[in-house]
TIFI-156906 format. One record per residue (C-alpha): x, y, z; residue number from 1. Coordinates in Angstrom, 3 decimals, m for minus. Layout:
<banu <X; Y; Z>; NUM>
...
END
This chain:
<banu <m17.488; m7.091; 3.118>; 1>
<banu <m19.101; m7.350; 6.538>; 2>
<banu <m19.649; m4.269; 8.676>; 3>
<banu <m17.757; m5.200; 11.839>; 4>
<banu <m18.655; m2.060; 13.782>; 5>
<banu <m21.109; m4.032; 15.906>; 6>
<banu <m19.240; m7.164; 16.983>; 7>
<banu <m21.100; m9.770; 19.011>; 8>
<banu <m19.232; m10.614; 22.199>; 9>
<banu <m20.382; m14.160; 22.938>; 10>
<banu <m19.245; m16.394; 25.764>; 11>
<banu <m17.616; m18.819; 23.329>; 12>
<banu <m15.551; m16.020; 21.845>; 13>
<banu <m14.411; m14.977; 25.311>; 14>
<banu <m12.861; m18.440; 25.639>; 15>
<banu <m11.194; m18.378; 22.224>; 16>
<banu <m7.451; m17.849; 21.949>; 17>
<banu <m6.026; m16.412; 18.733>; 18>
<banu <m2.391; m15.825; 17.805>; 19>
<banu <m1.397; m13.169; 15.281>; 20>
<banu <2.110; m13.297; 13.816>; 21>
<banu <3.101; m9.895; 12.457>; 22>
<banu <2.376; m6.430; 13.806>; 23>
<banu <1.889; m4.420; 10.640>; 24>
<banu <m1.349; m2.924; 9.363>; 25>
<banu <m2.820; m6.353; 8.546>; 26>
<banu <m1.810; m7.920; 11.853>; 27>
<banu <m3.197; m5.068; 13.923>; 28>
<banu <m6.442; m5.119; 11.928>; 29>
<banu <m6.801; m8.838; 12.650>; 30>
<banu <m5.937; m8.417; 16.325>; 31>
<banu <m8.413; m5.577; 16.860>; 32>
<banu <m11.202; m7.377; 15.001>; 33>
<banu <m10.723; m10.575; 16.998>; 34>
<banu <m10.449; m8.742; 20.318>; 35>
<banu <m13.635; m6.801; 19.573>; 36>
<banu <m15.344; m10.172; 19.213>; 37>
<banu <m14.103; m11.153; 22.681>; 38>
<banu <m11.188; m13.405; 21.719>; 39>
<banu <m7.996; m13.508; 23.760>; 40>
<banu <m5.369; m12.323; 21.303>; 41>
<banu <m1.580; m12.528; 21.414>; 42>
<banu <0.345; m10.659; 18.727>; 43>
<banu <4.011; m11.380; 17.962>; 44>
<banu <6.140; m8.845; 16.100>; 45>
<banu <9.729; m9.761; 15.216>; 46>
<banu <10.930; m6.140; 15.129>; 47>
<banu <11.243; m3.846; 18.123>; 48>
<banu <8.456; m1.625; 16.784>; 49>
<banu <5.077; m2.285; 15.227>; 50>
<banu <4.066; m1.211; 11.761>; 51>
<banu <5.776; m3.365; 9.152>; 52>
<banu <5.695; m1.467; 5.862>; 53>
<banu <3.462; 1.097; 7.532>; 54>
<banu <6.244; 2.298; 9.813>; 55>
<banu <7.216; 5.955; 9.746>; 56>
<banu <10.870; 6.700; 10.409>; 57>
<banu <11.817; 8.471; 13.602>; 58>
<banu <13.957; 11.568; 13.573>; 59>
<banu <13.767; 14.776; 11.613>; 60>
<banu <12.581; 13.138; 8.355>; 61>
<banu <9.331; 11.254; 8.819>; 62>
<banu <9.493; 8.985; 5.794>; 63>
<banu <7.260; 6.058; 5.027>; 64>
<banu <8.599; 3.009; 3.199>; 65>
<banu <7.893; 4.546; m0.170>; 66>
<banu <4.971; 6.818; m1.057>; 67>
<banu <1.945; 5.950; 1.075>; 68>
<banu <m1.676; 7.005; 0.622>; 69>
<banu <m5.043; 5.776; 1.835>; 70>
<banu <m8.010; 5.669; m0.544>; 71>
<banu <m11.354; 6.865; 0.754>; 72>
<banu <m13.178; 4.468; m1.582>; 73>
<banu <m11.816; 1.481; 0.323>; 74>
<banu <m13.453; m0.501; 3.138>; 75>
<banu <m10.700; 0.234; 5.637>; 76>
<banu <m11.503; 3.951; 5.424>; 77>
<banu <m14.953; 3.392; 6.972>; 78>
<banu <m13.633; 0.845; 9.484>; 79>
<banu <m10.944; 3.223; 10.724>; 80>
<banu <m13.313; 6.202; 10.919>; 81>
<banu <m15.865; 4.196; 12.919>; 82>
<banu <m13.188; 3.520; 15.525>; 83>
<banu <m11.741; 7.052; 15.472>; 84>
<banu <m8.444; 5.607; 14.247>; 85>
<banu <m8.083; 7.444; 10.957>; 86>
<banu <m6.979; 10.610; 12.720>; 87>
<banu <m6.201; 13.963; 11.096>; 88>
<banu <m5.427; 13.988; 7.410>; 89>
<banu <m2.933; 16.205; 5.629>; 90>
<banu <m4.648; 18.801; 3.445>; 91>
<banu <m3.105; 19.847; 0.157>; 92>
<banu <m3.345; 23.617; m0.439>; 93>
<banu <m4.850; 24.498; m3.842>; 94>
<banu <m1.659; 26.294; m4.897>; 95>
<banu <0.356; 23.128; m4.280>; 96>
<banu <m2.185; 20.990; m6.144>; 97>
<banu <m1.598; 23.237; m9.170>; 98>
<banu <2.048; 22.151; m9.106>; 99>
<banu <1.258; 18.649; m10.346>; 100>
<banu <3.501; 17.940; m13.347>; 101>
<banu <3.521; 15.219; m16.012>; 102>
<banu <6.740; 14.092; m17.686>; 103>
<banu <5.898; 13.481; m21.333>; 104>
<banu <8.247; 13.223; m24.321>; 105>
<banu <11.165; 14.404; m22.236>; 106>
<banu <9.546; 17.586; m20.886>; 107>
<banu <7.396; 18.559; m17.909>; 108>
<banu <3.806; 19.534; m18.662>; 109>
<banu <0.948; 20.866; m16.601>; 110>
<banu <m1.712; 18.634; m18.138>; 111>
<banu <m1.791; 15.046; m19.407>; 112>
<banu <m3.017; 14.053; m22.874>; 113>
<banu <m6.793; 14.252; m23.338>; 114>
<banu <m6.990; 10.591; m24.308>; 115>
<banu <m5.415; 9.647; m20.986>; 116>
<banu <m8.138; 11.503; m19.077>; 117>
<banu <m10.807; 9.650; m21.028>; 118>
<banu <m9.125; 6.328; m20.279>; 119>
<banu <m9.123; 6.980; m16.531>; 120>
<banu <m12.920; 7.353; m16.613>; 121>
<banu <m13.451; 3.804; m17.852>; 122>
<banu <m14.629; 1.551; m15.036>; 123>
<banu <m12.724; m1.630; m14.166>; 124>
<banu <m15.729; m3.693; m15.268>; 125>
<banu <m15.158; m2.511; m18.832>; 126>
<banu <m11.715; m4.131; m18.903>; 127>
<banu <m11.193; m7.862; m19.578>; 128>
<banu <m9.320; m10.109; m17.192>; 129>
<banu <m7.690; m12.344; m19.773>; 130>
<banu <m6.077; m9.635; m21.939>; 131>
<banu <m3.075; m7.503; m21.031>; 132>
<banu <m3.716; m3.814; m20.400>; 133>
<banu <m1.606; m2.497; m23.272>; 134>
<banu <m3.455; m4.626; m25.823>; 135>
<banu <m6.935; m3.807; m24.522>; 136>
<banu <m6.340; m0.086; m23.932>; 137>
<banu <m4.619; 0.149; m27.311>; 138>
<banu <m7.779; m1.140; m28.978>; 139>
<banu <m10.159; 1.230; m27.197>; 140>
<banu <m7.991; 4.345; m26.870>; 141>
<banu <m5.001; 3.956; m29.176>; 142>
<banu <m1.450; 2.741; m28.472>; 143>
<banu <m0.061; 6.113; m27.304>; 144>
<banu <m2.839; 6.595; m24.756>; 145>
<banu <m2.462; 2.987; m23.625>; 146>
<banu <1.248; 3.467; m22.891>; 147>
<banu <0.687; 6.748; m21.056>; 148>
<banu <m2.117; 5.248; m18.953>; 149>
<banu <m0.040; 2.174; m18.147>; 150>
<banu <2.887; 4.296; m16.988>; 151>
<banu <0.693; 6.536; m14.827>; 152>
<banu <m0.831; 3.491; m13.124>; 153>
<banu <2.627; 2.667; m11.785>; 154>
<banu <1.888; 4.962; m8.833>; 155>
<banu <m0.422; 2.239; m7.489>; 156>
<banu <1.451; m0.763; m8.907>; 157>
<banu <5.188; m0.328; m8.219>; 158>
<banu <5.755; m2.462; m11.336>; 159>
<banu <8.122; m1.802; m14.236>; 160>
<banu <5.730; m3.025; m16.972>; 161>
<banu <2.086; m2.345; m16.037>; 162>
<banu <0.983; m2.761; m19.640>; 163>
<banu <1.781; m6.494; m19.483>; 164>
<banu <m0.580; m7.089; m16.546>; 165>
<banu <m4.273; m7.966; m16.591>; 166>
<banu <m6.349; m5.152; m18.104>; 167>
<banu <m8.947; m5.430; m15.324>; 168>
<banu <m6.273; m5.290; m12.641>; 169>
<banu <m4.545; m2.210; m14.068>; 170>
<banu <m7.724; m0.329; m14.972>; 171>
<banu <m9.044; m0.542; m11.422>; 172>
<banu <m5.892; 1.081; m10.100>; 173>
<banu <m5.779; 3.651; m12.875>; 174>
<banu <m9.436; 4.571; m12.366>; 175>
<banu <m8.996; 5.069; m8.634>; 176>
<banu <m5.549; 6.686; m8.681>; 177>
<banu <m6.708; 9.331; m11.178>; 178>
<banu <m10.200; 9.899; m9.753>; 179>
<banu <m11.589; 13.408; m9.277>; 180>
<banu <m12.034; 14.418; m6.565>; 181>
<banu <m8.993; 12.426; m5.491>; 182>
<banu <m9.546; 9.242; m3.508>; 183>
<banu <m5.957; 9.277; m2.238>; 184>
<banu <m5.371; 10.949; 1.131>; 185>
<banu <m2.408; 11.219; 3.490>; 186>
<banu <m2.174; 10.458; 7.208>; 187>
<banu <m0.833; 13.548; 8.953>; 188>
<banu <2.505; 12.721; 10.518>; 189>
<banu <2.919; 9.566; 8.443>; 190>
<banu <1.402; 6.114; 8.676>; 191>
<banu <3.234; 5.549; 11.952>; 192>
<banu <0.617; 7.772; 13.583>; 193>
<banu <m2.118; 5.441; 12.362>; 194>
<banu <m0.186; 2.423; 13.649>; 195>
<banu <0.167; 4.053; 17.068>; 196>
<banu <m3.596; 4.613; 17.271>; 197>
<banu <m4.301; 1.035; 16.191>; 198>
<banu <m1.803; m0.324; 18.718>; 199>
<banu <m3.393; 1.736; 21.502>; 200>
<banu <m6.829; 0.372; 20.638>; 201>
<banu <m5.461; m3.164; 20.591>; 202>
<banu <m3.911; m2.667; 24.048>; 203>
<banu <m7.173; m1.238; 25.384>; 204>
<banu <m9.024; m4.284; 24.072>; 205>
<banu <m6.649; m6.549; 25.972>; 206>
<banu <m4.449; m7.721; 23.092>; 207>
<banu <m1.147; m9.022; 24.423>; 208>
<banu <1.528; m7.523; 22.170>; 209>
<banu <5.062; m8.906; 22.166>; 210>
<banu <7.621; m6.964; 20.127>; 211>
<banu <11.063; m8.363; 19.393>; 212>
<banu <9.339; m11.750; 19.358>; 213>
<banu <10.346; m13.784; 16.321>; 214>
<banu <8.215; m16.843; 15.648>; 215>
<banu <10.209; m19.697; 14.074>; 216>
<banu <7.518; m22.377; 14.118>; 217>
<banu <3.745; m22.336; 13.843>; 218>
<banu <1.986; m21.716; 17.178>; 219>
<banu <m1.018; m23.806; 18.089>; 220>
<banu <m4.061; m22.666; 16.146>; 221>
<banu <m5.989; m20.718; 15.407>; 222>
<banu <m3.233; m18.483; 14.088>; 223>
<banu <m3.233; m15.579; 11.656>; 224>
<banu <m0.014; m15.162; 9.684>; 225>
<banu <0.295; m11.442; 8.918>; 226>
<banu <3.824; m11.660; 7.560>; 227>
<banu <5.432; m11.302; 4.167>; 228>
<banu <4.626; m14.136; 1.794>; 229>
<banu <8.195; m15.569; 1.884>; 230>
<banu <8.126; m15.571; 5.699>; 231>
<banu <4.746; m17.304; 5.703>; 232>
<banu <6.049; m19.874; 3.206>; 233>
<banu <8.918; m20.714; 5.569>; 234>
<banu <6.617; m21.094; 8.576>; 235>
<banu <4.175; m23.231; 6.614>; 236>
<banu <6.862; m25.287; 4.906>; 237>
<banu <5.371; m24.385; 1.532>; 238>
<banu <8.159; m23.118; m0.753>; 239>
<banu <5.668; m22.900; m3.616>; 240>
<banu <3.629; m20.284; m1.749>; 241>
<banu <4.444; m17.336; m4.009>; 242>
<banu <2.817; m14.612; m6.055>; 243>
<banu <4.331; m11.980; m8.275>; 244>
<banu <4.994; m8.542; m6.857>; 245>
<banu <6.743; m5.411; m8.066>; 246>
<banu <10.341; m4.327; m7.674>; 247>
<banu <11.038; m0.663; m7.220>; 248>
<banu <13.770; 1.753; m6.193>; 249>
<banu <12.852; 4.064; m3.319>; 250>
<banu <14.629; 7.417; m3.125>; 251>
<banu <14.130; 9.805; m0.200>; 252>
<banu <15.533; 13.329; m0.221>; 253>
<banu <15.457; 16.345; 2.056>; 254>
<banu <16.074; 19.585; 0.168>; 255>
<banu <16.380; 23.141; 1.318>; 256>
<banu <13.098; 24.782; 0.433>; 257>
<banu <12.696; 26.596; m2.839>; 258>
<banu <9.469; 28.257; m3.923>; 259>
<banu <7.904; 26.811; m7.035>; 260>
<banu <9.093; 23.217; m6.758>; 261>
<banu <6.561; 20.690; m8.119>; 262>
<banu <4.214; 18.830; m5.833>; 263>
<banu <4.322; 15.690; m7.991>; 264>
<banu <6.129; 14.565; m11.120>; 265>
<banu <4.328; 11.653; m12.744>; 266>
<banu <6.416; 10.086; m15.488>; 267>
<banu <4.277; 9.199; m18.489>; 268>
<banu <7.276; 8.067; m20.548>; 269>
<banu <8.094; 5.232; m18.104>; 270>
<banu <6.611; 4.231; m14.724>; 271>
<banu <7.949; 6.577; m12.065>; 272>
<banu <6.646; 8.921; m9.383>; 273>
<banu <8.291; 11.767; m7.449>; 274>
<banu <6.303; 13.472; m4.694>; 275>
<banu <7.059; 16.357; m2.342>; 276>
<banu <5.284; 15.147; 0.782>; 277>
<banu <5.820; 18.341; 2.750>; 278>
<banu <3.503; 20.077; 0.271>; 279>
<banu <0.564; 18.706; 2.270>; 280>
<banu <2.320; 17.947; 5.564>; 281>
<banu <5.143; 20.419; 6.352>; 282>
<banu <5.850; 18.723; 9.706>; 283>
<banu <7.479; 15.752; 7.972>; 284>
<banu <10.770; 17.684; 7.742>; 285>
<banu <12.448; 20.482; 9.731>; 286>
<banu <11.524; 24.079; 8.997>; 287>
<banu <13.142; 25.351; 5.824>; 288>
<banu <13.399; 21.867; 4.330>; 289>
<banu <11.108; 19.734; 2.200>; 290>
<banu <10.814; 15.969; 2.058>; 291>
<banu <10.657; 14.217; m1.306>; 292>
<banu <9.873; 10.526; m1.748>; 293>
<banu <10.084; 8.774; m5.090>; 294>
<banu <9.455; 5.286; m6.391>; 295>
<banu <10.964; 4.158; m9.697>; 296>
<banu <10.033; 0.584; m10.732>; 297>
<banu <12.800; m1.597; m12.160>; 298>
<banu <12.665; m4.947; m13.934>; 299>
<banu <14.048; m8.259; m12.636>; 300>
<banu <17.486; m7.447; m14.063>; 301>
<banu <17.386; m3.746; m13.245>; 302>
<banu <19.736; m2.272; m10.664>; 303>
<banu <19.317; 0.309; m7.956>; 304>
<banu <21.541; 2.578; m10.034>; 305>
<banu <19.010; 2.360; m12.893>; 306>
<banu <16.179; 3.554; m10.675>; 307>
<banu <18.278; 6.280; m9.070>; 308>
<banu <19.346; 7.566; m12.496>; 309>
<banu <15.687; 7.681; m13.539>; 310>
<banu <14.813; 9.695; m10.434>; 311>
<banu <17.689; 12.098; m10.975>; 312>
<banu <16.577; 12.815; m14.535>; 313>
<banu <13.153; 13.814; m13.238>; 314>
<banu <14.670; 15.865; m10.434>; 315>
<banu <16.892; 17.702; m12.910>; 316>
<banu <13.806; 18.760; m14.842>; 317>
<banu <11.607; 19.750; m11.924>; 318>
<banu <13.805; 20.735; m8.971>; 319>
<banu <16.452; 23.270; m10.063>; 320>
<banu <19.657; 23.056; m8.037>; 321>
<banu <18.436; 20.016; m6.137>; 322>
<banu <21.926; 18.567; m5.750>; 323>
<banu <23.239; 21.688; m4.029>; 324>
<banu <20.071; 21.879; m1.900>; 325>
<banu <20.240; 18.256; m0.686>; 326>
<banu <20.787; 17.935; 3.068>; 327>
<banu <19.822; 14.263; 3.467>; 328>
<banu <19.437; 11.312; 1.128>; 329>
<banu <18.500; 7.636; 1.320>; 330>
<banu <18.159; 4.919; m1.347>; 331>
<banu <16.722; 1.399; m1.182>; 332>
<banu <15.265; m1.356; m3.339>; 333>
<banu <11.895; m2.848; m2.402>; 334>
<banu <11.530; m6.321; m3.904>; 335>
<banu <8.449; m8.463; m3.349>; 336>
<banu <7.150; m5.913; m0.853>; 337>
<banu <4.933; m3.827; m3.083>; 338>
<banu <1.685; m5.776; m3.262>; 339>
<banu <0.391; m8.448; m5.602>; 340>
<banu <0.210; m7.979; m9.364>; 341>
<banu <m2.115; m10.063; m11.543>; 342>
<banu <m1.084; m11.326; m14.955>; 343>
<banu <m3.640; m11.750; m17.765>; 344>
<banu <m6.041; m14.568; m16.998>; 345>
<banu <m5.706; m14.188; m13.233>; 346>
<banu <m7.550; m12.202; m10.569>; 347>
<banu <m7.221; m11.772; m6.832>; 348>
<banu <m9.135; m15.026; m6.428>; 349>
<banu <m6.182; m16.920; m7.897>; 350>
<banu <m3.696; m15.635; m5.315>; 351>
<banu <m2.686; m17.734; m2.265>; 352>
<banu <m5.765; m18.680; m0.247>; 353>
<banu <m6.418; m17.134; 3.156>; 354>
<banu <m7.515; m20.428; 4.740>; 355>
<banu <m4.473; m22.724; 4.864>; 356>
<banu <m6.279; m25.443; 6.825>; 357>
<banu <m5.836; m26.698; 10.399>; 358>
<banu <m6.691; m23.323; 11.881>; 359>
<banu <m4.022; m21.332; 10.018>; 360>
<banu <m4.966; m18.190; 8.073>; 361>
<banu <m2.828; m16.074; 5.785>; 362>
<banu <m3.238; m12.313; 5.425>; 363>
<banu <m1.345; m9.535; 3.660>; 364>
<banu <m1.249; m7.690; 0.370>; 365>
<banu <m0.482; m10.722; m1.831>; 366>
<banu <m3.333; m13.056; m0.888>; 367>
<banu <m6.806; m13.857; m2.194>; 368>
<banu <m8.668; m10.712; m1.214>; 369>
<banu <m9.921; m7.771; m3.288>; 370>
<banu <m8.776; m4.162; m3.095>; 371>
<banu <m5.913; m1.823; m3.872>; 372>
<banu <m2.630; m1.963; m1.932>; 373>
<banu <m3.363; m1.819; 1.841>; 374>
<banu <m7.033; m2.647; 1.177>; 375>
<banu <m5.958; m6.206; 0.326>; 376>
<banu <m4.264; m6.495; 3.727>; 377>
<banu <m7.342; m5.138; 5.463>; 378>
<banu <m9.855; m7.313; 3.630>; 379>
<banu <m7.801; m10.462; 4.155>; 380>
<banu <m7.409; m9.693; 7.875>; 381>
<banu <m11.159; m9.302; 8.375>; 382>
<banu <m11.829; m12.485; 6.389>; 383>
<banu <m9.185; m14.461; 8.296>; 384>
<banu <m10.626; m13.528; 11.690>; 385>
<banu <m14.145; m14.267; 10.464>; 386>
<banu <m13.041; m17.747; 9.352>; 387>
<banu <m11.119; m18.378; 12.577>; 388>
<banu <m14.040; m17.427; 14.819>; 389>
<banu <m16.511; m19.297; 12.642>; 390>
<banu <m14.302; m22.369; 12.921>; 391>
<banu <m14.448; m21.923; 16.706>; 392>
<banu <m18.232; m21.599; 16.593>; 393>
<banu <m18.427; m17.850; 17.161>; 394>
<banu <m18.800; m15.992; 13.862>; 395>
<banu <m18.533; m12.233; 13.556>; 396>
<banu <m21.882; m10.483; 13.706>; 397>
<banu <m23.257; m9.614; 10.271>; 398>
END
């Protein structure tokens, strides 16, 4: 990936117009990168606020759309820090970190199985692309460890059956999600704070941002489509433009505070994750309350009630009296909005191409770019702008 901290501002780039459709993390990354190269950028966002899936709710409970983290091993970490956009991070106190719990064989435990820890140390390069994770991990670590590892990886997959996916794909996420020291970090105040900083930089660079501006037909190129894949398919007139994603139930709760509640419950019996976000960022909820966000993957025929019931079983085990302590609750199903998943025999290179031809470029978390979760959006945005400016005769500086 190119280091875009030193962007060349050539005369040709100053004359280049670029349209970005979508004002989420990917769209803002593309807009900033292009504007830093001197392009005149217009960004259209259909909603009244920027952010997409990186929005943080307003009001007393600052929820993200499901559990959100940023990995310091990813390229966007450096890019954001170079521009002073990363901002303050939420720090997890050691006492709270000790409240990490694993749900195994119907009970909560303080430590995972030893075989699981060994499996997390295997590098992605050790895993094959053309074999499913459960088969490969079962061979090298045993079937029980394989199932436990597959279920844990759901925190970075949002998929109901991680074991059926490509071994290479799952192992990368498992390796990074369980790394020590942790790669995962949290934006203080929620991802909306990051979006606000990115939007301010875009404005300062001269990006023309139009919110509440729905685009129903392709603008004149070059154009970067930073929308969901179904929305891009409609704009491009390509109904076959699809890639598999996860389907997960999102449950948000505000509980009256009780000492001793877990920080995290990771379900090793089935993919599922419950996290008390106020453990590292108390300002996400009013004083005396704690904010819990959970994601419980469900299959194609699963219902929201299935995911909610799964969450409630975990809450019953880890959060005594949680029903009586609940002061606010919200449930939703996220379908096709949880990042690409790769089946055996496929890699990120097989996903929908960024370059759609005729000056149109596709970015987001389900396209042909490497990385984990938001890293795919970032990498595709940088690549799309690089291709657009190269097409116009003004490539990004190496």
